[in-house]
N, C-alpha and C positions, 0 to 999 in steps of 0.2 A: 791484365789487373781483373780482379774478378768483378762479375757483374753485381755484386750485392755490396762491392766497396766503391765509393767514390770519393776522389779528392777535393775538397772544396777549399778554395784559397781567398782569404780576405785581407785587406791591408788594415794593419794597426796605425791608427791616425797619430798616435804618440811618439812610436819607435821608427815608424816608416817602414817597418818588415811585414812580411805575409806569414801568416799562418796556414798550418793546413789542419783541416778538421775532416776526420774521418768518420763515415755515417755507420752508424750501428748495424752490424751485420744480420742481428736478429730484428726480423719484421715484426713491428707491432701490430696488433688485430687492429681490425677497424671497429670503430664504435659500434656499427650494427653487430658484427659478429660479437662484441663484449655484452649485448644487451639480449642474445640469444643463447645464453648458456643455461645449462640444465639446473633443475632446482637442487637444493642441497639437501642432505639426507633427513635433516628436521623437517624441512619444508615440505618434502615428498611424504614423510610419515604425516604430519599435518594434514596435507590434502588428501591422503588416503582415509584418515579416520574421518574428515568431513565428509567426503562421498559416501563412506561406508554408513554412517550415521544419516545422510539425508536418505539414502536408498532404502533405508530399514523402516525409515519413520514416512517418507513421502512416496519415492519412485514406485517401490515395490507395492504399495497399498493401492496406489492409483493404477499400476499397470493390472492387478488384481481386478479392480473393479470393472476396468474397461473389458478385460477378458471375459468376465462373468456378462457383461452386456452385450457382447458378440457371440456367447455359447449359444443363444436361441435361435441365431441366424439374423441376417439384414431385415427378414419381413418382420419378425418380433420386435426387433430393435426399432424400427420405424414405427410401428403399430402402437408401441407404448409412448413414444414421444408425441405423435400425432393426435392421440386418444383426446377429444374434447375436454374433459376435466383436466386432463395433464396440461393441456394448453393455457387453460384458463388459470390453473396453478401457477405456471410458469409466467403469464403475462402479469399477474398480480404481483409475483415474487421479484421480477426484474424492475417493473414501474415503481413500486415501492423503494426497493434498493435504489435505483437512480436518484428519486425524489429526494431520499434520505441523505444521499452524498451530496447532494447540491446544496441541501439547508446546512449540513454539516459543514461545508467549505464555506458559507457565509457566517454562520453564527459561530462556527468555532474558530474562526478568525477572529472574530468580536471579542470572545472571551478570552483567547490568547492575549489580545492587545491590551486588554483591561488588566490582566493579570501580570503582564510584563513590564507596561508602561506606567500603569496607576498604583499609587500608594493610598489604601483606605481601610479602616478598621475591618478587621474579619477577612482581609485578604488571604492569609495563611489557610483559614478554615475552608475557604471557597475552593482554594488550591487542593485541598485534600478530598472535598466533596466530588471534585470532577472525575477522581479514580474510582467513586464507588461502583459504578457500571463493570470494572473489570474485576473487582474484588467480589460482588455480590452473585451469588448463583443464580443463572438466568430464570430458574423456575421461580425463585423467589422475587425476582424481579416481576415476574408476571402475576404473581400473588399481590404484590404491593401497587402494581397499577390495576389490578381488579378491584382491591378494595378501594382505591382512590376515584376510580373512573368506571366502576360496575353497577349493579342495579343498586346495591346499597351505598353509593357515593354519598359521602358527607358534604360534599360540595355541589349536590345536585347535577352532576354531568354523568351520563351514562353512555358508554360509547362501546360498551362489550358486544362482542359478536358483530364487529363492523370492521370495513376496510381501515377506517380511521384508526380503530385498535391496532390493526397490523402495523401501520406507519408510527403509531406512538409507541409499541414496544420495540421497533427497531431503532428509531430515534434514541430510545433510553439506552439500549445496549451499544450503540456506537457513538454516543456523545464524547469520549475521551480522544478518539483517533486524531483529528485534525486539530485539536486543542494541543495535544502532547507533539504534534509534528511541526507544528509552528512556533510555538514557545522556544524552543532552543535556537531558531534562527533569529527571531526578533531579540533575544538576548545577545547573540553575537554581533549584531548590526551597529556600527559605529555611529555616533550621533555627531560627529563632526561635519560630515556632508549635508546633513538634516538643517543643522545650525548655520551653516553657510549658505545654503538655498534660501532658508528663511530671513536670513539677513540681506540677501539680495531682493527681496521682496515675494519670493513663492509663497503663495498660500498653505495651508496646513493640507489641505485637500491636494493640492499639485506635488507637494513634497511626499506624502504616501504613494499618490497613484504613478509619478515617475521614478521615484528614488527607492521606495521602500517595497511596494508592491512587486514588482519584477523579481526581487531577491525572495519573495515568499510563494512564488507560484510553484515551485518543485515541491516544497513541503506540504502546501494546500493540496495538490494533486496527489502526493502521496498519501496524505489523510483520508484523502476522499476516495481512492482506491481501496484501502483497507476499510472503510464505511461500507463500500459497495459489496465486497468480498465478504464481509460478516453479515450484511443484510440478506444476501441471498442464502445464506445457510443458517439462519437463527431458526431456532424451534423451541428451547425451553420457555422463553417469555411469551410466546404466542399460544401456547397449549391452554391456558386458563382463559385468556382475554379475547382471543380471536373467536373461539367458537368452532374453527374446523369446520365450518360448512361448506361442502362442495359447491364448486363455481360460483362461490361468493367471497368466503375469507380462507379457503384452503390454500396453503402456500406448499412449495415445492418439497419441503423437508417433511410436512405431514404426510404429502401425498406418497412418498417414498417409503414412510414408516407403513401406512396401508398396505403397500404391495408387499413389504416384508411380513406383516401380519397374515397376509392371505397367503403365504408361500411361494410367491412370485418373485424369486430373486432377480431373474435375468430383467424385467421389466423396471424393477427398482435400480439396478445398475444401469439401465439406459438412460432413465432420467438423471441419475448422478452423473453420468458421462457428458450427457447435454449440457447440464449446469456447470460442469467443469470445463467444457469449452467456450461458454459464455465467459465464465469469471477469467478463463486465460486469455481471451481475445481483449477484454476490457483492461485487463493489467498492461497487457503489451502496447495498447493503443496509450493509455497514460504514461508509460515509460518513454514512449517515442515523444510524446507531448513535452514532457520533463527534459528529455535532452534536446529537443527543438529550442526550448526555452533558455536552457544553459547555454548553448551556442550563439543565441541571439544576444544574451548578455555579456559574454566574454568577446 
């Protein structure tokens, strides 16, 4: 008898006879092998278009910047990054971006909670206002902030040409990130578990901290990461309000522009590469924290 065919006999409880079952000679693929099938033609085409588009918009320009940074040699690259004025600009930019990300993580979550869980007059208007920093050109945002908090401030507050002005401008342009990241998660949460916990005597704070907040952590982290990335790259809203004073209110984007205007593209690319490394490191760290939080919840 062939090795691929096996007779299996089993008793029929009704007739008392036995039947013979012949195994299928065609061997079935294992589940693991089925999961390793190649991409279909349409899926492969979609993947190719995605990679091509990503390469044209992101990968090739980034590679060009890194190549320009290394064109002047390691000594020039390191000199541009360790210049005292550059270090002050990087320190101010990163510290403001981190502070803004933390503030947005807290205030943005509160605003998202109010918009999702509360019903009040003007809620729809507030929901639209949240997105104004996305639609408003950043140079216009800087002009608006300068008119309100500059030398001719109608409210008597003048913070122009200070580090507080840098933080205010970055806060303005990064306002929507955490709000728009948290709102969909809040809307998707079921209220049954919260009501059950409240009926068992849990306080509102306990319900939020134990049941709701763990589900919001990935969304909050994602919004904070976007706020940080936008903060270290902001330029338009800072040009008018910060004064761009070296070693005081000069940010990295302005420092890069000054090198470009002086014809030193290698130094400008070196600073841009350094900020790219910082941004990638922060994004990877936050992604790892998000994955860890999701695994803990699951």
